[in-house]
FIKOLZA-1660 file (N, C-alpha, C; in steps of 0.1 Angstrom, whole numbers, plus 5000, padded with zeros to 4 digits):
% residues 225
   i   px   py   pz ch aa at
   1 5321 2710 6748  A  M  N
   1 5311 2712 6749  A  M CA
   1 5302 2715 6761  A  M  C
   2 5301 2724 6765  A  K  N
   2 5294 2726 6778  A  K CA
   2 5281 2734 6777  A  K  C
   3 5269 2724 6784  A  R  N
   3 5258 2735 6780  A  R CA
   3 5254 2740 6793  A  R  C
   4 5246 2751 6789  A  L  N
   4 5241 2754 6797  A  L CA
   4 5224 2751 6800  A  L  C
   5 5217 2755 6808  A  L  N
   5 5201 2750 6810  A  L CA
   5 5192 2753 6796  A  L  C
   6 5187 2749 6785  A  P  N
   6 5178 2754 6781  A  P CA
   6 5168 2758 6787  A  P  C
   7 5159 2770 6779  A  Y  N
   7 5153 2775 6779  A  Y CA
   7 5136 2768 6773  A  Y  C
   8 5129 2764 6780  A  V  N
   8 5115 2759 6767  A  V CA
   8 5106 2774 6767  A  V  C
   9 5101 2773 6757  A  R  N
   9 5085 2782 6759  A  R CA
   9 5074 2780 6764  A  R  C
  10 5070 2785 6775  A  P  N
  10 5058 2779 6782  A  P CA
  10 5048 2777 6775  A  P  C
  11 5044 2762 6777  A  I  N
  11 5032 2759 6772  A  I CA
  11 5016 2762 6780  A  I  C
  12 5005 2771 6775  A  G  N
  12 4992 2773 6780  A  G CA
  12 4980 2765 6781  A  G  C
  13 4974 2766 6787  A  K  N
  13 4968 2759 6791  A  K CA
  13 4960 2748 6781  A  K  C
  14 4951 2758 6772  A  R  N
  14 4950 2752 6761  A  R CA
  14 4958 2743 6753  A  R  C
  15 4970 2744 6753  A  E  N
  15 4981 2740 6747  A  E CA
  15 4980 2723 6755  A  E  C
  16 4979 2724 6764  A  R  N
  16 4982 2711 6771  A  R CA
  16 4971 2702 6770  A  R  C
  17 4963 2707 6771  A  W  N
  17 4948 2702 6769  A  W CA
  17 4945 2690 6754  A  W  C
  18 4958 2692 6745  A  G  N
  18 4957 2691 6731  A  G CA
  18 4972 2684 6730  A  G  C
  19 4978 2678 6739  A  M  N
  19 4991 2672 6743  A  M CA
  19 4990 2659 6739  A  M  C
  20 4978 2650 6743  A  A  N
  20 4975 2636 6745  A  A CA
  20 4979 2630 6732  A  A  C
  21 4988 2617 6731  A  Y  N
  21 4993 2611 6723  A  Y CA
  21 4980 2606 6718  A  Y  C
  22 4969 2597 6722  A  L  N
  22 4964 2586 6719  A  L CA
  22 4949 2599 6721  A  L  C
  23 4940 2595 6711  A  Q  N
  23 4924 2601 6708  A  Q CA
  23 4918 2588 6709  A  Q  C
  24 4905 2587 6717  A  P  N
  24 4895 2580 6717  A  P CA
  24 4897 2573 6704  A  P  C
  25 4893 2581 6692  A  A  N
  25 4888 2570 6679  A  A CA
  25 4904 2560 6681  A  A  C
  26 4913 2563 6682  A  D  N
  26 4929 2556 6685  A  D CA
  26 4928 2544 6693  A  D  C
  27 4918 2543 6701  A  Y  N
  27 4918 2531 6715  A  Y CA
  27 4919 2517 6705  A  Y  C
  28 4906 2515 6701  A  P  N
  28 4905 2501 6693  A  P CA
  28 4914 2499 6686  A  P  C
  29 4924 2512 6682  A  N  N
  29 4937 2503 6673  A  N CA
  29 4951 2500 6678  A  N  C
  30 4949 2506 6690  A  Y  N
  30 4960 2503 6702  A  Y CA
  30 4959 2492 6712  A  Y  C
  31 4946 2484 6709  A  G  N
  31 4941 2474 6719  A  G CA
  31 4938 2480 6735  A  G  C
  32 4931 2494 6733  A  L  N
  32 4926 2503 6747  A  L CA
  32 4910 2495 6746  A  L  C
  33 4901 2496 6757  A  P  N
  33 4889 2499 6755  A  P CA
  33 4885 2509 6753  A  P  C
  34 4870 2513 6746  A  T  N
  34 4864 2519 6747  A  T CA
  34 4864 2528 6756  A  T  C
  35 4862 2525 6766  A  G  N
  35 4853 2533 6777  A  G CA
  35 4868 2539 6779  A  G  C
  36 4881 2533 6784  A  T  N
  36 4891 2539 6790  A  T CA
  36 4894 2558 6790  A  T  C
  37 4893 2564 6799  A  T  N
  37 4891 2578 6803  A  T CA
  37 4896 2584 6802  A  T  C
  38 4904 2596 6793  A  V  N
  38 4908 2607 6791  A  V CA
  38 4919 2604 6801  A  V  C
  39 4919 2601 6815  A  D  N
  39 4930 2605 6829  A  D CA
  39 4945 2602 6822  A  D  C
  40 4938 2585 6820  A  W  N
  40 4947 2577 6819  A  W CA
  40 4959 2581 6804  A  W  C
  41 4950 2587 6795  A  I  N
  41 4959 2588 6785  A  I CA
  41 4971 2596 6790  A  I  C
  42 4961 2611 6795  A  T  N
  42 4965 2623 6799  A  T CA
  42 4982 2616 6811  A  T  C
  43 4977 2612 6820  A  A  N
  43 4986 2602 6828  A  A CA
  43 5000 2597 6820  A  A  C
  44 4997 2586 6805  A  A  N
  44 5005 2583 6804  A  A CA
  44 5012 2593 6790  A  A  C
  45 5006 2603 6784  A  T  N
  45 5010 2614 6780  A  T CA
  45 5026 2617 6787  A  T  C
  46 5022 2627 6793  A  A  N
  46 5026 2629 6808  A  A CA
  46 5045 2618 6814  A  A  C
  47 5042 2614 6813  A  L  N
  47 5048 2598 6817  A  L CA
  47 5058 2598 6802  A  L  C
  48 5057 2599 6793  A  I  N
  48 5063 2595 6781  A  I CA
  48 5078 2611 6781  A  I  C
  49 5065 2622 6783  A  N  N
  49 5069 2634 6781  A  N CA
  49 5084 2638 6792  A  N  C
  50 5083 2633 6799  A  S  N
  50 5092 2628 6817  A  S CA
  50 5102 2619 6813  A  S  C
  51 5105 2610 6808  A  Y  N
  51 5112 2600 6802  A  Y CA
  51 5122 2605 6792  A  Y  C
  52 5112 2612 6782  A  C  N
  52 5119 2620 6770  A  C CA
  52 5126 2636 6777  A  C  C
  53 5124 2637 6790  A  R  N
  53 5131 2650 6793  A  R CA
  53 5129 2663 6784  A  R  C
  54 5113 2663 6776  A  R  N
  54 5110 2676 6772  A  R CA
  54 5094 2675 6775  A  R  C
  55 5091 2689 6774  A  P  N
  55 5078 2696 6775  A  P CA
  55 5067 2684 6767  A  P  C
  56 5069 2681 6755  A  D  N
  56 5062 2677 6748  A  D CA
  56 5070 2672 6732  A  D  C
  57 5060 2663 6725  A  L  N
  57 5071 2650 6718  A  L CA
  57 5064 2659 6702  A  L  C
  58 5057 2668 6703  A  N  N
  58 5047 2677 6690  A  N CA
  58 5062 2691 6690  A  N  C
  59 5059 2695 6679  A  V  N
  59 5067 2712 6673  A  V CA
  59 5067 2720 6683  A  V  C
  60 5071 2722 6688  A  I  N
  60 5075 2735 6703  A  I CA
  60 5088 2746 6701  A  I  C
  61 5087 2754 6705  A  Q  N
  61 5100 2763 6703  A  Q CA
  61 5107 2761 6718  A  Q  C
  62 5124 2760 6717  A  Y  N
  62 5136 2758 6724  A  Y CA
  62 5145 2772 6725  A  Y  C
  63 5147 2778 6733  A  T  N
  63 5161 2789 6736  A  T CA
  63 5166 2778 6744  A  T  C
  64 5182 2776 6735  A  E  N
  64 5193 2766 6746  A  E CA
  64 5205 2781 6736  A  E  C
  65 5217 2778 6757  A  R  N
  65 5230 2786 6758  A  R CA
  65 5236 2773 6756  A  R  C
  66 5251 2772 6749  A  M  N
  66 5258 2763 6749  A  M CA
  66 5278 2767 6750  A  M  C
  67 5280 2763 6756  A  R  N
  67 5298 2767 6754  A  R CA
  67 5303 2764 6742  A  R  C
  68 5312 2766 6738  A  L  N
  68 5321 2755 6719  A  L CA
  68 5331 2755 6728  A  L  C
  69 5341 2746 6723  A  T  N
  69 5356 2744 6728  A  T CA
  69 5364 2753 6717  A  T  C
  70 5374 2754 6722  A  S  N
  70 5379 2764 6718  A  S CA
  70 5387 2760 6700  A  S  C
  71 5379 2770 6692  A  G  N
  71 5382 2771 6679  A  G CA
  71 5370 2761 6667  A  G  C
  72 5364 2754 6679  A  S  N
  72 5349 2747 6673  A  S CA
  72 5343 2754 6667  A  S  C
  73 5335 2750 6654  A  Q  N
  73 5326 2754 6646  A  Q CA
  73 5312 2748 6645  A  Q  C
  74 5312 2737 6651  A  T  N
  74 5301 2729 6649  A  T CA
  74 5295 2731 6668  A  T  C
  75 5281 2729 6668  A  A  N
  75 5276 2722 6680  A  A CA
  75 5263 2717 6679  A  A  C
  76 5266 2709 6685  A  R  N
  76 5246 2700 6687  A  R CA
  76 5237 2705 6698  A  R  C
  77 5221 2705 6693  A  L  N
  77 5210 2706 6702  A  L CA
  77 5205 2697 6707  A  L  C
  78 5201 2699 6716  A  S  N
  78 5196 2692 6727  A  S CA
  78 5179 2679 6721  A  S  C
  79 5169 2688 6714  A  Y  N
  79 5155 2680 6715  A  Y CA
  79 5158 2677 6695  A  Y  C
  80 5156 2668 6693  A  L  N
  80 5155 2667 6684  A  L CA
  80 5139 2659 6675  A  L  C
  81 5135 2654 6667  A  P  N
  81 5143 2661 6653  A  P CA
  81 5140 2675 6654  A  P  C
  82 5144 2680 6644  A  L  N
  82 5148 2693 6641  A  L CA
  82 5137 2697 6634  A  L  C
  83 5129 2706 6630  A  A  N
  83 5116 2710 6625  A  A CA
  83 5109 2719 6621  A  A  C
  84 5106 2726 6604  A  P  N
  84 5099 2739 6610  A  P CA
  84 5088 2743 6620  A  P  C
  85 5080 2751 6620  A  M  N
  85 5068 2751 6625  A  M CA
  85 5059 2758 6617  A  M  C
  86 5047 2754 6616  A  G  N
  86 5037 2763 6611  A  G CA
  86 5044 2766 6598  A  G  C
  87 5042 2777 6589  A  M  N
  87 5050 2782 6576  A  M CA
  87 5061 2778 6578  A  M  C
  88 5071 2781 6586  A  A  N
  88 5084 2784 6589  A  A CA
  88 5090 2772 6581  A  A  C
  89 5106 2784 6569  A  T  N
  89 5105 2769 6563  A  T CA
  89 5120 2767 6570  A  T  C
  90 5125 2768 6581  A  T  N
  90 5136 2763 6588  A  T CA
  90 5135 2764 6602  A  T  C
  91 5144 2754 6607  A  P  N
  91 5135 2748 6624  A  P CA
  91 5144 2763 6630  A  P  C
  92 5157 2766 6622  A  L  N
  92 5163 2779 6628  A  L CA
  92 5159 2792 6632  A  L  C
  93 5149 2797 6641  A  V  N
  93 5150 2808 6643  A  V CA
  93 5157 2817 6645  A  V  C
  94 5169 2818 6651  A  S  N
  94 5174 2832 6656  A  S CA
  94 5188 2822 6663  A  S  C
  95 5203 2828 6657  A  I  N
  95 5213 2822 6666  A  I CA
  95 5221 2836 6663  A  I  C
  96 5223 2835 6680  A  E  N
  96 5237 2847 6686  A  E CA
  96 5248 2840 6690  A  E  C
  97 5260 2845 6687  A  G  N
  97 5275 2840 6691  A  G CA
  97 5281 2846 6697  A  G  C
  98 5288 2846 6709  A  R  N
  98 5298 2856 6716  A  R CA
  98 5311 2853 6710  A  R  C
  99 5318 2863 6706  A  Y  N
  99 5330 2862 6700  A  Y CA
  99 5345 2859 6710  A  Y  C
 100 5348 2854 6705  A  A  N
 100 5360 2841 6716  A  A CA
 100 5372 2848 6711  A  A  C
 101 5378 2853 6725  A  R  N
 101 5396 2858 6719  A  R CA
 101 5405 2851 6722  A  R  C
 102 5405 2853 6704  A  P  N
 102 5419 2841 6703  A  P CA
 102 5429 2841 6711  A  P  C
 103 5433 2825 6712  A  R  N
 103 5448 2823 6720  A  R CA
 103 5461 2825 6715  A  R  C
 104 5474 2825 6722  A  R  N
 104 5483 2828 6716  A  R CA
 104 5482 2815 6699  A  R  C
 105 5485 2821 6693  A  G  N
 105 5487 2811 6683  A  G CA
 105 5481 2801 6669  A  G  C
 106 5466 2809 6677  A  E  N
 106 5451 2808 6670  A  E CA
 106 5448 2820 6662  A  E  C
 107 5458 2833 6662  A  M  N
 107 5450 2847 6658  A  M CA
 107 5460 2842 6640  A  M  C
 108 5449 2843 6628  A  L  N
 108 5458 2841 6621  A  L CA
 108 5464 2855 6617  A  L  C
 109 5468 2851 6600  A  D  N
 109 5479 2860 6599  A  D CA
 109 5477 2867 6586  A  D  C
 110 5469 2880 6594  A  Q  N
 110 5458 2890 6585  A  Q CA
 110 5454 2900 6590  A  Q  C
 111 5448 2913 6589  A  P  N
 111 5446 2919 6599  A  P CA
 111 5435 2922 6600  A  P  C
 112 5427 2915 6595  A  M  N
 112 5408 2911 6599  A  M CA
 112 5413 2912 6617  A  M  C
 113 5420 2901 6623  A  P  N
 113 5417 2897 6638  A  P CA
 113 5421 2907 6648  A  P  C
 114 5436 2915 6639  A  E  N
 114 5443 2929 6647  A  E CA
 114 5425 2938 6646  A  E  C
 115 5420 2938 6640  A  I  N
 115 5411 2953 6638  A  I CA
 115 5394 2949 6648  A  I  C
 116 5395 2935 6647  A  A  N
 116 5382 2931 6659  A  A CA
 116 5392 2931 6669  A  A  C
 117 5403 2929 6677  A  M  N
 117 5407 2935 6683  A  M CA
 117 5408 2950 6689  A  M  C
 118 5411 2956 6677  A  A  N
 118 5411 2970 6683  A  A CA
 118 5400 2976 6686  A  A  C
 119 5386 2970 6676  A  F  N
 119 5371 2974 6683  A  F CA
 119 5371 2967 6699  A  F  C
 120 5376 2960 6702  A  S  N
 120 5368 2953 6711  A  S CA
 120 5358 2943 6714  A  S  C
 121 5361 2942 6698  A  L  N
 121 5347 2925 6697  A  L CA
 121 5346 2919 6702  A  L  C
 122 5362 2909 6711  A  P  N
 122 5360 2893 6717  A  P CA
 122 5351 2896 6727  A  P  C
 123 5344 2887 6730  A  G  N
 123 5334 2889 6742  A  G CA
 123 5323 2891 6737  A  G  C
 124 5320 2898 6731  A  Q  N
 124 5301 2904 6725  A  Q CA
 124 5298 2895 6718  A  Q  C
 125 5283 2898 6715  A  W  N
 125 5273 2888 6714  A  W CA
 125 5274 2897 6697  A  W  C
 126 5268 2888 6691  A  A  N
 126 5268 2894 6678  A  A CA
 126 5252 2880 6667  A  A  C
 127 5251 2886 6661  A  A  N
 127 5236 2879 6656  A  A CA
 127 5243 2873 6641  A  A  C
 128 5237 2855 6643  A  I  N
 128 5241 2853 6630  A  I CA
 128 5230 2850 6623  A  I  C
 129 5238 2853 6609  A  D  N
 129 5222 2847 6599  A  D CA
 129 5217 2831 6602  A  D  C
 130 5200 2827 6603  A  P  N
 130 5201 2813 6604  A  P CA
 130 5200 2806 6590  A  P  C
 131 5202 2814 6581  A  N  N
 131 5207 2809 6568  A  N CA
 131 5217 2804 6567  A  N  C
 132 5227 2805 6569  A  S  N
 132 5243 2809 6564  A  S CA
 132 5250 2795 6575  A  S  C
 133 5240 2787 6586  A  V  N
 133 5239 2779 6589  A  V CA
 133 5237 2763 6586  A  V  C
 134 5247 2757 6583  A  D  N
 134 5240 2739 6581  A  D CA
 134 5238 2732 6592  A  D  C
 135 5229 2727 6593  A  F  N
 135 5221 2716 6606  A  F CA
 135 5217 2703 6598  A  F  C
 136 5218 2693 6606  A  D  N
 136 5216 2679 6604  A  D CA
 136 5200 2676 6614  A  D  C
 137 5191 2677 6607  A  S  N
 137 5178 2677 6613  A  S CA
 137 5173 2666 6621  A  S  C
 138 5185 2656 6619  A  N  N
 138 5179 2641 6625  A  N CA
 138 5191 2640 6640  A  N  C
 139 5203 2648 6639  A  T  N
 139 5215 2649 6647  A  T CA
 139 5209 2662 6656  A  T  C
 140 5207 2674 6650  A  G  N
 140 5208 2684 6655  A  G CA
 140 5224 2690 6656  A  G  C
 141 5232 2684 6650  A  E  N
 141 5242 2698 6651  A  E CA
 141 5244 2707 6639  A  E  C
 142 5248 2715 6644  A  L  N
 142 5249 2728 6635  A  L CA
 142 5263 2729 6631  A  L  C
 143 5266 2734 6619  A  T  N
 143 5279 2741 6617  A  T CA
 143 5275 2754 6613  A  T  C
 144 5285 2765 6617  A  L  N
 144 5284 2775 6618  A  L CA
 144 5294 2780 6610  A  L  C
 145 5285 2792 6598  A  P  N
 145 5303 2799 6588  A  P CA
 145 5309 2807 6596  A  P  C
 146 5325 2807 6588  A  W  N
 146 5332 2815 6587  A  W CA
 146 5336 2828 6587  A  W  C
 147 5339 2837 6602  A  N  N
 147 5334 2846 6605  A  N CA
 147 5346 2857 6594  A  N  C
 148 5346 2868 6592  A  V  N
 148 5348 2875 6579  A  V CA
 148 5362 2876 6590  A  V  C
 149 5359 2881 6599  A  L  N
 149 5373 2890 6610  A  L CA
 149 5382 2880 6618  A  L  C
 150 5378 2866 6613  A  G  N
 150 5387 2859 6615  A  G CA
 150 5387 2854 6631  A  G  C
 151 5375 2853 6634  A  L  N
 151 5372 2850 6650  A  L CA
 151 5364 2842 6648  A  L  C
 152 5366 2830 6661  A  T  N
 152 5353 2817 6662  A  T CA
 152 5347 2824 6672  A  T  C
 153 5330 2815 6679  A  Y  N
 153 5327 2816 6684  A  Y CA
 153 5327 2805 6697  A  Y  C
 154 5325 2814 6710  A  N  N
 154 5330 2808 6725  A  N CA
 154 5318 2798 6732  A  N  C
 155 5307 2810 6728  A  E  N
 155 5289 2805 6732  A  E CA
 155 5282 2805 6718  A  E  C
 156 5268 2799 6725  A  L  N
 156 5260 2801 6715  A  L CA
 156 5249 2800 6723  A  L  C
 157 5236 2807 6719  A  A  N
 157 5224 2815 6719  A  A CA
 157 5219 2807 6705  A  A  C
 158 5203 2793 6708  A  V  N
 158 5198 2794 6697  A  V CA
 158 5188 2794 6700  A  V  C
 159 5178 2794 6691  A  T  N
 159 5168 2798 6693  A  T CA
 159 5161 2790 6679  A  T  C
 160 5157 2780 6679  A  Y  N
 160 5149 2766 6675  A  Y CA
 160 5139 2760 6672  A  Y  C
 161 5129 2756 6666  A  T  N
 161 5120 2746 6664  A  T CA
 161 5122 2726 6666  A  T  C
 162 5112 2723 6673  A  A  N
 162 5118 2704 6672  A  A CA
 162 5107 2702 6677  A  A  C
 163 5105 2683 6671  A  G  N
 163 5092 2680 6679  A  G CA
 163 5086 2671 6666  A  G  C
 164 5080 2664 6669  A  L  N
 164 5068 2655 6654  A  L CA
 164 5060 2661 6650  A  L  C
 165 5060 2664 6637  A  A  N
 165 5049 2668 6632  A  A CA
 165 5035 2658 6633  A  A  C
 166 5038 2648 6634  A  V  N
 166 5031 2641 6633  A  V CA
 166 5029 2632 6644  A  V  C
 167 5025 2629 6653  A  I  N
 167 5028 2615 6659  A  I CA
 167 5029 2608 6654  A  I  C
 168 5042 2597 6655  A  G  N
 168 5033 2580 6650  A  G CA
 168 5033 2568 6654  A  G  C
 169 5031 2557 6649  A  D  N
 169 5024 2546 6658  A  D CA
 169 5035 2542 6672  A  D  C
 170 5049 2546 6669  A  D  N
 170 5054 2544 6679  A  D CA
 170 5056 2551 6694  A  D  C
 171 5049 2561 6690  A  I  N
 171 5047 2573 6701  A  I CA
 171 5035 2565 6707  A  I  C
 172 5025 2566 6702  A  K  N
 172 5011 2557 6700  A  K CA
 172 5007 2550 6709  A  K  C
 173 5023 2536 6701  A  T  N
 173 5016 2521 6708  A  T CA
 173 5022 2524 6725  A  T  C
 174 5030 2533 6723  A  A  N
 174 5040 2536 6733  A  A CA
 174 5028 2541 6750  A  A  C
 175 5020 2549 6743  A  C  N
 175 5011 2557 6752  A  C CA
 175 5001 2545 6756  A  C  C
 176 4997 2536 6743  A  A  N
 176 4988 2528 6752  A  A CA
 176 4998 2515 6759  A  A  C
 177 5006 2511 6760  A  Q  N
 177 5014 2503 6764  A  Q CA
 177 5014 2508 6783  A  Q  C
 178 5018 2517 6781  A  I  N
 178 5017 2528 6797  A  I CA
 178 5007 2524 6802  A  I  C
 179 4995 2528 6793  A  V  N
 179 4981 2527 6803  A  V CA
 179 4978 2517 6803  A  V  C
 180 4986 2500 6794  A  R  N
 180 4981 2487 6799  A  R CA
 180 4987 2487 6811  A  R  C
 181 4999 2487 6812  A  N  N
 181 5005 2489 6822  A  N CA
 181 4998 2487 6840  A  N  C
 182 4999 2499 6839  A  A  N
 182 4994 2511 6845  A  A CA
 182 4983 2503 6850  A  A  C
 183 4972 2503 6845  A  Q  N
 183 4960 2494 6846  A  Q CA
 183 4960 2477 6852  A  Q  C
 184 4972 2473 6850  A  S  N
 184 4977 2461 6859  A  S CA
 184 4983 2462 6865  A  S  C
 185 4989 2472 6873  A  T  N
 185 4992 2474 6884  A  T CA
 185 4988 2478 6895  A  T  C
 186 4982 2468 6908  A  P  N
 186 4975 2462 6915  A  P CA
 186 4972 2481 6927  A  P  C
 187 4985 2484 6925  A  A  N
 187 4986 2503 6934  A  A CA
 187 4983 2511 6929  A  A  C
 188 4975 2512 6912  A  L  N
 188 4972 2521 6904  A  L CA
 188 4955 2517 6904  A  L  C
 189 4949 2505 6916  A  N  N
 189 4936 2502 6915  A  N CA
 189 4929 2510 6899  A  N  C
 190 4928 2501 6889  A  A  N
 190 4920 2508 6874  A  A CA
 190 4904 2515 6878  A  A  C
 191 4899 2514 6886  A  S  N
 191 4890 2514 6894  A  S CA
 191 4890 2528 6893  A  S  C
 192 4896 2533 6901  A  K  N
 192 4896 2551 6903  A  K CA
 192 4892 2559 6894  A  K  C
 193 4886 2571 6899  A  T  N
 193 4881 2579 6884  A  T CA
 193 4891 2590 6885  A  T  C
 194 4900 2591 6895  A  K  N
 194 4909 2604 6894  A  K CA
 194 4926 2601 6898  A  K  C
 195 4934 2599 6886  A  I  N
 195 4946 2592 6886  A  I CA
 195 4954 2596 6898  A  I  C
 196 4964 2594 6903  A  D  N
 196 4974 2602 6914  A  D CA
 196 4985 2603 6906  A  D  C
 197 4992 2612 6896  A  T  N
 197 5006 2622 6896  A  T CA
 197 5013 2615 6902  A  T  C
 198 5014 2615 6911  A  M  N
 198 5027 2608 6924  A  M CA
 198 5028 2596 6919  A  M  C
 199 5014 2587 6924  A  Q  N
 199 5017 2575 6924  A  Q CA
 199 5021 2569 6911  A  Q  C
 200 5015 2574 6897  A  I  N
 200 5019 2573 6884  A  I CA
 200 5038 2576 6883  A  I  C
 201 5042 2590 6886  A  Q  N
 201 5055 2590 6888  A  Q CA
 201 5064 2580 6895  A  Q  C
 202 5057 2573 6905  A  Y  N
 202 5066 2571 6919  A  Y CA
 202 5068 2551 6909  A  Y  C
 203 5057 2548 6904  A  F  N
 203 5059 2532 6895  A  F CA
 203 5068 2536 6882  A  F  C
 204 5068 2547 6871  A  S  N
 204 5070 2545 6862  A  S CA
 204 5084 2541 6859  A  S  C
 205 5090 2536 6872  A  S  N
 205 5101 2521 6861  A  S CA
 205 5095 2513 6855  A  S  C
 206 5081 2507 6864  A  S  N
 206 5076 2497 6858  A  S CA
 206 5067 2503 6841  A  S  C
 207 5062 2508 6848  A  L  N
 207 5055 2519 6838  A  L CA
 207 5063 2515 6820  A  L  C
 208 5073 2521 6824  A  V  N
 208 5081 2529 6814  A  V CA
 208 5087 2515 6811  A  V  C
 209 5083 2500 6805  A  D  N
 209 5091 2490 6801  A  D CA
 209 5105 2494 6792  A  D  C
 210 5114 2480 6793  A  E  N
 210 5118 2477 6782  A  E CA
 210 5113 2483 6765  A  E  C
 211 5104 2474 6766  A  T  N
 211 5096 2475 6755  A  T CA
 211 5092 2493 6752  A  T  C
 212 5084 2498 6759  A  V  N
 212 5081 2512 6758  A  V CA
 212 5099 2520 6759  A  V  C
 213 5105 2514 6760  A  Q  N
 213 5119 2523 6759  A  Q CA
 213 5123 2525 6750  A  Q  C
 214 5127 2513 6743  A  A  N
 214 5128 2508 6728  A  A CA
 214 5120 2524 6722  A  A  C
 215 5110 2520 6720  A  W  N
 215 5102 2528 6715  A  W CA
 215 5109 2547 6714  A  W  C
 216 5105 2547 6726  A  L  N
 216 5108 2565 6732  A  L CA
 216 5122 2568 6731  A  L  C
 217 5126 2556 6729  A  R  N
 217 5147 2559 6724  A  R CA
 217 5153 2572 6717  A  R  C
 218 5145 2570 6706  A  P  N
 218 5147 2584 6696  A  P CA
 218 5144 2597 6701  A  P  C
 219 5134 2593 6709  A  Y  N
 219 5131 2609 6707  A  Y CA
 219 5135 2616 6728  A  Y  C
 220 5145 2610 6735  A  V  N
 220 5151 2610 6741  A  V CA
 220 5163 2624 6742  A  V  C
 221 5156 2638 6746  A  A  N
 221 5162 2650 6743  A  A CA
 221 5184 2644 6751  A  A  C
 222 5191 2651 6741  A  N  N
 222 5206 2650 6741  A  N CA
 222 5213 2660 6757  A  N  C
 223 5201 2662 6764  A  R  N
 223 5207 2674 6773  A  R CA
 223 5217 2665 6783  A  R  C
 224 5223 2676 6786  A  L  N
 224 5237 2673 6797  A  L CA
 224 5237 2679 6808  A  L  C
 225 5237 2677 6815  A  G  N
 225 5237 2681 6828  A  G CA
 225 5226 2682 6836  A  G  C
% end
């Protein structure tokens, strides 16, 4: 299964300010001085997002296109866990599939595929009812329903929501550890009033150490390419 570049819903300025994974009230619980400035937390949050290859760990909307192997009825989404947003009851917002042209030997022995071919359906896109698709929230695997015409799909476009409804202790602990690692790095000089984002990215391999990586591993996007 080959993935095409996923589209991520743009995040507005107001939303970006609300993305920090630690709030001042959290600092004492995660070993940070109460005087820690918000720019350290913002920089650590951005570094977490970059490492996890996603714009945010909170629940947001994605649109992803992927090609399916011949005859496959399953697909796997990149961003986990799948989670509904707001009052929605499912994380699947909309799904479209492009009908594949059956290869020799794949045509079912029934008239419906022949009818589909007569109306030139292979190659066209069709809506798929999200409620008819089985999904695993933790793995992102989708199982598509069988088509009444006997045609399979060779490409999918899926709009869905994924992320954490509540930022857990693992993410908050990782954020605090990155801040401590940064403040103990001489080149980042903790006395500065403004954090240099380029410097933070340059030292990312040492700031996101093995311990932090272990906390973040479940949230790294599965995106390929």
